[in-house]
Each structure stands twice: as structure tokens, then as C-alpha cells.
N, C-alpha and C positions, 0 to 999 in steps of 0.2 A: 172072890169077887166076879163079877158081873162079866158076861161074854159082850164081845161090841156092837151086837145085835138085841140085845135086851134091853129092858125100860132101869132106869136105875133106881134102887129103893132107896129115896129119900132118908131113910129112917137113921139109916146102918152106914151111910158113908161119909167121907169127909173128905175136904181137898187136903193136896201134901204135907204143906206146909205147916207149924204147930199154931200161929195167929191164923191160916185159914179156917184151922179147926174150930176153933175156939168164936170165929164167928159165923162158922156152920152149925154149931153146939147149940145158937139161938134160934133157930129154926127147928129144933129135934120135937115137933110139938105130937101130938096124936095128929092122923089125918082130917079128924073133924076140925079139931083146931088150925091146922096150915090152912084148911080149906076158906075160913071164917077170913082168918088175918090174911091171906096174901094170898091170892088165887091165882092162878098161871104160873109163879116162877116162887116155889116154895124152899129153895136152899141154895147156897152155894155149889152143891153138886150139880144141881139139877142145871145150871148155866154153863157147867164147865162138862156136863153129857151132851146139851143141845149143842154144844160147837163141835163137839167131835161125832156125833152121831150120824151113821149109814145105816142106808135103807130106814130112813125114820116108818114108812109104810108098815114095815115088816116086823119089826118090834115084836119081842114076844115077852111074856110075864117073869119076872127075875125074881128068885126067892124072897120073900121080902116087901114084894113091891104091893101097894093097895089099890083097892078098886080106883080111887080119888088119884092115885098117883098115877093111875093108866091114864083116866079120865084128861087128866091135866097135861102127860105128855101128848095123849091125840089132841085134843084141842090146840096145844102151842104151833103144830105141826101142821096143824089142818088154815091156820091163821096166822102164817109166818110174818105178812106184813102187816099186823100190828103187833103181835106178840111179841116177836125180834127187839121192834126198839125199845118196848116195855120191860123186857127182859133186860136189853142190856144196861137198858138204865136203873133197874133193880139192883143191877149184879156193881155196877159204878157204886152206888150209894152206900150196899153193902162194905164194900171194900175203901171207901173215901176215897175216890178219883172223882174230881173236879173238874174241872172246862179245862183245868192247864195240863189235866193226865190223861193217860190211854191205859187200857187194859189189854194185856194179849194172854192168849187159854190157848196151852197146849199139855196133850196128855203127857208129855215127856217133863216138862218143867211147872205143870200146875198153872197159877193165874199169878202174873206180874202186873205192878201198874210201873208206866212208863211216862217220864216225863216230858209233855209235849213244847216242842217250839212255841217263842212266842208267836200271838196270831193277832188278826186285827180286831172291827167291834164287836160287840158280844151278839150270838148268831141269834135269828130269830126261833120258836117253837117246833116250826116247821122243818129248818134246816137240824136243828138239834135233833128230830125225828128221823129225819132223811139219815145222817148222820150214826145215828144210832144204826141204824139196819144194813147200812155197807159196814159196819165193824162186824155186827154179827156175820155177815156174807164170807166176809175175809176171814175170820178165824172160822166159822166151818168149811168153808172150801178149802184150806190151808191143814186142815186137820184129815179132812178126807184122806187127801193124797199124802199121808203121812209126812206132811210137814217140807216135802220136796216137790220140785219144780217138776213136772209130769212129764217133761222132753229129756231133759238135761240133768235132771238127779239135785239140783241146787240146794243146799238144806239152810243156807242162808237167809234167814227170815224175813230180814230186811230186805235182799232183794227178791221178793217173791208178793207176786199180784194177783189175787183172785179175781180173774178176768171173765169178765159175763161171756157167754157163746151168742144170747141172742143180747140185742141191746137193750143196756135197763132202762132210758127213756121211752122205747117201743115196745117195749113188752113187760110193762108193771106187774101183770099176773105172778109172771117166772123172776122176778128180780131177785128175791131171796130164796131161789129152790138150789140146792146144794147140786143137783143135777142140771143146771144152766153156768154150770161153772167151771174152771180149770185153774188147777194152780201152776202157772207161769213163771220163769224169771221176767225181768222189766223187760228184755229186750225181746225175748219171745211172745209176750203180751201185746206190744207196740205193734210185732207183726203179725200176729194173729187180729189185733184190733184191726188194723189197718189192710186186712186180705192179703199180705203176703205169702201169710201158709194159711194152711186149713187140714181137715183131718176126713181119710174117709170111714167107713161106716165098720170099716176095724180096729178104728183111732189110729189109724200109720197116716204119718206126716205126708203133706203135697206140698210141694213149694210152686208159688207162682212162676211164669215164663219169666217175669223179670229178675225173682231171684237165681233161678237158673242161667241166666245171661249172667248174672255176675260173680258165678260161682269159683272163678279163678282168682276171685279174692280170697286170700286165706282168713280172714277173717268170716267172710261168708261162708266159706267151706267148713269151718271148725263150728261155727256157730246153727248152720242150719245142713248143710250140706250133708253131715257124716248122720243126720238124723231122719233124714228122707229115707220113706219108707218104713220106717221105725214105730214099732207099737208105743204108743204112750204106758208110763208105768206107774200103775195102782196100786195099793196093800188088797191084797188077798179079798177083805171084807169092807172096800170104800161102793161107795153109791157111785156107779159107773154116769159118765155124761150121757145124755138123751140122745138118744142117735136123729131124733127129727128135729132137734135144735140144731146137731151138728149138721145134716143135711140142707137146714135151712141157710147156715152160714155160708156153707158150699156155693149156694144157688145166689144170696143176694150181695155177699161180701167180697169172698175169693176174686182176685183178679186172673182171670182166667189166660 
């Protein structure tokens, strides 16, 4: 098996389920054939690895990966804002997920198709591309954090949010950068987004004066007070948040 920091061998690996394997087998072509037929997103395993990737700039060659494999992997991470939505769309087609379904990708459970609640009018192409990028970012950030909130270690995926450190709208260059993301519970995401909490350079939680003044409330004490000064929890091989992004959050968003 490839290590978390290695390039996956697209020709030898498959997803977990039998159905996934059958679909992945359609892509077990030679590197040359893959490059001509579907550049940038060669197999279903590539999608899974891309959403679980840690430290993409530090990937080493794994046994069996070709020169083209490495080139595809590098190109994908160098052009995330374009590559991620395209990759997401290709993965959805591969698994038969239409506009009424979503995909969830996790190292533990593999790839699952999830039915979405009814929505309004059909989205424009630009909106679809934007949402595909957001879906990629969510899966990558949650998987990078071991599938848990980095504050509370909550592991119920439906209650987790891939929170941007630098706001999505103001920093387009880093929109899909996993190091601009924190996996947080919905409660901690709301507090982080509104500047009620932040983190220091050692990734320890800081509480705003407003939260400290409400610490006598049981819910505030249990959800925030007990984590004050505690470091965030990441797997050993995770891509840690960029400290420069954290500093900018402290200086521009955190309520001092």
C-alpha cells in the first residue's frame, strides 16, 4: 500500500467496494492511453487520493507510479482552482451521481453516493463549477484532519465543516488550498468565522473577550472554555494550517 505521502499508482489500486473496482478497472490503461483519453483525472483512485492528500508538494514516487502519473499529480495540485472542479465533475460521472446526488469520499468508507434534498431551479455552469470546488475542498480538509473536528474531535461527518481561514471571497488564490482550511464542528466554525475564537502560532485556541465574559454559561464553558489554550488535533502526516493565514485571521477577523 502507498504511504499517505506518496503518489498513488493509478494502474494497480482500486476503490474499496466491488462496484467501485469494476468502474476503476475501466481506467487500467497504459500511461500513454490514460494521458490521451482523460488527462488530469485518470482513475477513481486518483480522486480518492486527491481528497485525502497531505502535503501535496512533498509527494514522493511510489512503486509502480509512472512519469505521467507524477506529472498529472503535480499539475492537479498546481492548478487546484481549475483541476478540482473538473476532477469533481469527472468523479461524479464515473459514479453516476447526477444533480440530485452528492459524493462523500473518505479513507475509511471509500466513495459513497448521497441523495440530496430537493433544490430550486437548475444552477448555472459557473455555480456548478463553484460548488464542485467547494465539495473538493470539504472532502480534502476533513480527510486531512482524520475525519474529526480539530478542536473537539467530533467525528460525525454531517456536523463537520471545512472552514476557510482566509475568507473564500477575498482570497481566491487559496480557495482550495488544504492549508487554508480547518475541519471544525458547525458550532466552532460559526465562532471562528465571526472572530469569537482564533488560534496562536502553536495552533492553540484563543477566546475573544466576549466569549470569556460568558464563560459562566455551562454551554460556553463546555464548548469553548475547556478547549482554551489547547492545541488543535491533527494526524501526524497531516498538512498543517499555514501560520501566516492564522496570523491574518487573528489580525483582521478575531475580536480582540
